[in-house]
DOMARLO-935573 format. One record per residue (C-alpha): residue in three letters; chain; x, z, y. Coordinates in Angstrom, 1 decimal. Example, Ala and Ser with C-alpha at 12.3 -4.5 7.8 and 13.67 -1.06 7.14 Angstrom:
! DOMARLO-935573
+------+------+--------+--------+--------+
: code : unit :      X :      Z :      Y :
+------+------+--------+--------+--------+
:  ALA :    A :   12.3 :    7.8 :   -4.5 :
:  SER :    A :   13.7 :    7.1 :   -1.1 :
+------+------+--------+--------+--------+
This chain:
! DOMARLO-935573
+------+------+--------+--------+--------+
: code : unit :      X :      Z :      Y :
+------+------+--------+--------+--------+
:  UNK :    A :  119.0 :  138.7 :  132.8 :
:  UNK :    A :  121.4 :  138.3 :  135.2 :
:  UNK :    A :  124.2 :  138.3 :  132.1 :
:  UNK :    A :  122.8 :  135.0 :  131.1 :
:  UNK :    A :  122.7 :  133.6 :  134.8 :
:  UNK :    A :  126.0 :  135.0 :  135.5 :
:  UNK :    A :  127.5 :  133.1 :  132.2 :
:  UNK :    A :  125.6 :  130.2 :  132.6 :
:  UNK :    A :  126.9 :  129.7 :  136.2 :
:  UNK :    A :  130.8 :  130.5 :  135.6 :
:  UNK :    A :  130.3 :  128.2 :  132.4 :
:  UNK :    A :  129.3 :  125.3 :  135.1 :
:  UNK :    A :  131.7 :  126.3 :  137.8 :
:  UNK :    A :  134.5 :  125.7 :  134.8 :
:  UNK :    A :  132.8 :  122.3 :  133.5 :
:  UNK :    A :  134.5 :  119.6 :  135.3 :
:  UNK :    A :  133.2 :  116.9 :  133.1 :
:  UNK :    A :  129.6 :  116.9 :  132.2 :
:  UNK :    A :  127.7 :  115.2 :  129.5 :
:  UNK :    A :  124.5 :  115.4 :  128.2 :
:  UNK :    A :  125.5 :  117.8 :  125.7 :
:  UNK :    A :  126.9 :  120.6 :  128.2 :
:  UNK :    A :  123.8 :  120.4 :  130.1 :
:  UNK :    A :  121.4 :  120.7 :  126.7 :
:  UNK :    A :  123.6 :  123.9 :  126.1 :
:  UNK :    A :  123.2 :  125.6 :  129.4 :
:  UNK :    A :  119.2 :  124.8 :  129.5 :
:  UNK :    A :  118.9 :  125.6 :  125.8 :
:  UNK :    A :  120.7 :  129.1 :  126.4 :
:  UNK :    A :  118.4 :  130.0 :  129.5 :
:  UNK :    A :  115.4 :  128.9 :  127.2 :
:  UNK :    A :  116.7 :  131.1 :  124.4 :
:  UNK :    A :  117.1 :  134.1 :  126.3 :
:  UNK :    A :  113.7 :  134.1 :  127.5 :
:  UNK :    A :  112.5 :  132.8 :  123.9 :
:  UNK :    A :  114.1 :  136.2 :  122.3 :
:  UNK :    A :  113.1 :  138.1 :  125.3 :
:  UNK :    A :  109.3 :  137.5 :  124.7 :
:  UNK :    A :  109.7 :  137.5 :  121.1 :
:  UNK :    A :  111.6 :  141.3 :  120.8 :
:  UNK :    A :  109.0 :  142.9 :  123.4 :
:  UNK :    A :  105.8 :  141.5 :  121.3 :
:  UNK :    A :  103.3 :  143.7 :  120.2 :
:  UNK :    A :  103.2 :  142.2 :  116.6 :
:  UNK :    A :  106.8 :  143.8 :  116.5 :
:  UNK :    A :  106.3 :  147.2 :  117.7 :
:  UNK :    A :  103.2 :  147.3 :  115.7 :
:  UNK :    A :  105.4 :  146.4 :  112.8 :
:  UNK :    A :  107.9 :  149.2 :  113.6 :
:  UNK :    A :  107.5 :  151.4 :  116.7 :
:  UNK :    A :  110.4 :  153.3 :  116.2 :
:  UNK :    A :  112.7 :  150.0 :  116.9 :
:  UNK :    A :  110.8 :  148.0 :  119.5 :
:  UNK :    A :  110.1 :  150.8 :  122.5 :
:  UNK :    A :  109.3 :  148.2 :  125.4 :
:  UNK :    A :  106.3 :  146.6 :  124.8 :
:  UNK :    A :  105.5 :  144.2 :  126.6 :
:  UNK :    A :  108.3 :  144.7 :  129.2 :
:  UNK :    A :  109.2 :  141.1 :  129.4 :
:  UNK :    A :  105.9 :  140.1 :  130.3 :
:  UNK :    A :  106.0 :  142.3 :  133.2 :
:  UNK :    A :  109.5 :  141.6 :  134.3 :
:  UNK :    A :  109.1 :  138.2 :  134.5 :
:  UNK :    A :  106.5 :  138.3 :  136.9 :
:  UNK :    A :  108.3 :  140.9 :  139.4 :
:  UNK :    A :  109.7 :  139.3 :  142.4 :
:  UNK :    A :  112.4 :  142.5 :  142.5 :
:  UNK :    A :  113.8 :  141.8 :  138.9 :
:  UNK :    A :  114.0 :  138.4 :  140.1 :
:  UNK :    A :  115.9 :  139.3 :  143.2 :
:  UNK :    A :  117.8 :  141.8 :  141.6 :
:  UNK :    A :  119.1 :  139.3 :  138.7 :
:  UNK :    A :  119.9 :  136.4 :  141.1 :
:  UNK :    A :  122.0 :  138.8 :  143.6 :
:  UNK :    A :  123.5 :  140.5 :  140.6 :
:  UNK :    A :  124.5 :  136.7 :  139.4 :
:  UNK :    A :  125.6 :  136.1 :  142.6 :
:  UNK :    A :  127.8 :  139.4 :  142.9 :
:  UNK :    A :  129.1 :  138.6 :  139.5 :
:  UNK :    A :  130.1 :  134.9 :  140.2 :
:  UNK :    A :  131.6 :  135.3 :  143.9 :
:  UNK :    A :  135.2 :  136.4 :  142.5 :
:  UNK :    A :  135.5 :  133.3 :  140.7 :
:  UNK :    A :  134.1 :  131.1 :  143.3 :
:  UNK :    A :  136.5 :  132.7 :  146.0 :
:  UNK :    A :  139.5 :  131.8 :  143.6 :
:  UNK :    A :  138.3 :  128.2 :  142.9 :
:  UNK :    A :  137.7 :  127.8 :  146.6 :
:  UNK :    A :  141.3 :  129.2 :  147.5 :
:  UNK :    A :  142.6 :  127.2 :  144.7 :
:  UNK :    A :  141.4 :  124.2 :  146.2 :
:  UNK :    A :  142.5 :  124.6 :  149.7 :
:  UNK :    A :  146.1 :  125.5 :  148.8 :
:  UNK :    A :  146.4 :  122.6 :  146.4 :
:  UNK :    A :  144.8 :  120.3 :  148.8 :
:  UNK :    A :  145.9 :  116.6 :  147.2 :
:  UNK :    A :  146.4 :  113.9 :  149.6 :
:  UNK :    A :  143.7 :  111.4 :  148.1 :
:  UNK :    A :  145.3 :  108.2 :  149.9 :
:  UNK :    A :  148.5 :  108.7 :  148.8 :
:  UNK :    A :  148.7 :  105.5 :  147.1 :
:  UNK :    A :  147.6 :  103.6 :  150.7 :
:  UNK :    A :  149.9 :  105.8 :  152.7 :
:  UNK :    A :  153.0 :  105.3 :  150.5 :
:  UNK :    A :  155.6 :  102.4 :  151.3 :
:  UNK :    A :  155.9 :  100.6 :  148.0 :
:  UNK :    A :  159.4 :  101.0 :  146.1 :
:  UNK :    A :  160.8 :   98.6 :  143.9 :
:  UNK :    A :  160.6 :   99.1 :  140.2 :
:  UNK :    A :  163.1 :   97.7 :  138.1 :
:  UNK :    A :  161.5 :   97.1 :  134.6 :
:  UNK :    A :  164.1 :   97.6 :  131.5 :
:  UNK :    A :  163.5 :   96.7 :  127.8 :
:  UNK :    A :  165.7 :   96.7 :  124.6 :
:  UNK :    A :  164.3 :   93.6 :  123.4 :
:  UNK :    A :  164.9 :   90.0 :  125.3 :
:  UNK :    A :  162.2 :   87.6 :  125.3 :
:  UNK :    A :  162.9 :   84.8 :  122.7 :
:  UNK :    A :  164.8 :   87.2 :  120.3 :
:  UNK :    A :  164.8 :   86.0 :  116.9 :
:  UNK :    A :  164.6 :   89.9 :  115.4 :
:  UNK :    A :  161.2 :   91.6 :  115.4 :
:  UNK :    A :  161.1 :   95.1 :  116.1 :
:  UNK :    A :  157.5 :   97.0 :  115.4 :
:  UNK :    A :  156.0 :   99.0 :  118.0 :
:  UNK :    A :  155.8 :  102.1 :  116.2 :
:  UNK :    A :  159.6 :  102.1 :  115.7 :
:  UNK :    A :  160.1 :  101.8 :  119.1 :
:  UNK :    A :  157.8 :  104.3 :  119.9 :
:  UNK :    A :  159.6 :  106.8 :  117.6 :
:  UNK :    A :  163.0 :  105.7 :  119.5 :
:  UNK :    A :  165.8 :  108.2 :  117.7 :
:  UNK :    A :  163.4 :  109.6 :  115.4 :
:  UNK :    A :  162.5 :  108.4 :  112.0 :
:  UNK :    A :  162.2 :  104.9 :  113.1 :
:  UNK :    A :  166.0 :  104.7 :  114.3 :
:  UNK :    A :  166.9 :  102.3 :  111.4 :
:  UNK :    A :  164.1 :  100.4 :  112.1 :
:  UNK :    A :  164.6 :  100.0 :  115.6 :
:  UNK :    A :  168.7 :   99.3 :  115.3 :
:  UNK :    A :  167.5 :   96.2 :  112.9 :
:  UNK :    A :  170.0 :   97.4 :  110.2 :
:  UNK :    A :  167.3 :   97.6 :  107.5 :
:  UNK :    A :  165.5 :   94.5 :  108.6 :
:  UNK :    A :  166.3 :   91.1 :  106.9 :
:  UNK :    A :  166.6 :   88.3 :  109.4 :
:  UNK :    A :  164.9 :   85.1 :  108.3 :
:  UNK :    A :  166.6 :   83.0 :  111.5 :
:  UNK :    A :  170.0 :   82.1 :  110.4 :
:  UNK :    A :  172.9 :   83.6 :  112.6 :
:  UNK :    A :  175.3 :   81.3 :  115.1 :
:  UNK :    A :  177.8 :   81.1 :  112.1 :
:  UNK :    A :  175.3 :   80.2 :  109.4 :
:  UNK :    A :  173.9 :   77.3 :  111.8 :
:  UNK :    A :  177.4 :   75.9 :  112.6 :
:  UNK :    A :  178.4 :   76.2 :  108.8 :
:  UNK :    A :  175.1 :   74.1 :  108.4 :
:  UNK :    A :  175.9 :   71.5 :  110.8 :
:  UNK :    A :  179.2 :   71.0 :  109.5 :
:  UNK :    A :  178.1 :   70.3 :  105.9 :
:  UNK :    A :  176.0 :   67.8 :  106.8 :
+------+------+--------+--------+--------+
């Protein structure tokens, strides 16, 4: 009983983001422990195989005894205390300033981009995200056929007309 409680408390301490599935898993594990204890200490299994199931009715007596519950809870507390202490020390030593955003003076940020607005050549976001990787040819523009005439082609077209 104490091992089940200890495991569930440790899981609860480690879990940072709780979902319905987390809550259900913790609750189901406790319920399954009590169900399996009742089943394995039942009289039906004892009558079927008395050599395998020696503790007839032990769970019935244990679950109503306050001393067993006190022992299980104290054992759980003793087992969980080191990890709770480690978590508390970690929080104290790594104390973050939650108001850091408001207390810091704003520093100017310079935005730089490889592309200019109004540029005629389009680049894919995939190629830009790959940088010097496989999208190097795409981002360099060597493999893209431009549909917009270059300045020389525009001058030649203006002179011909």
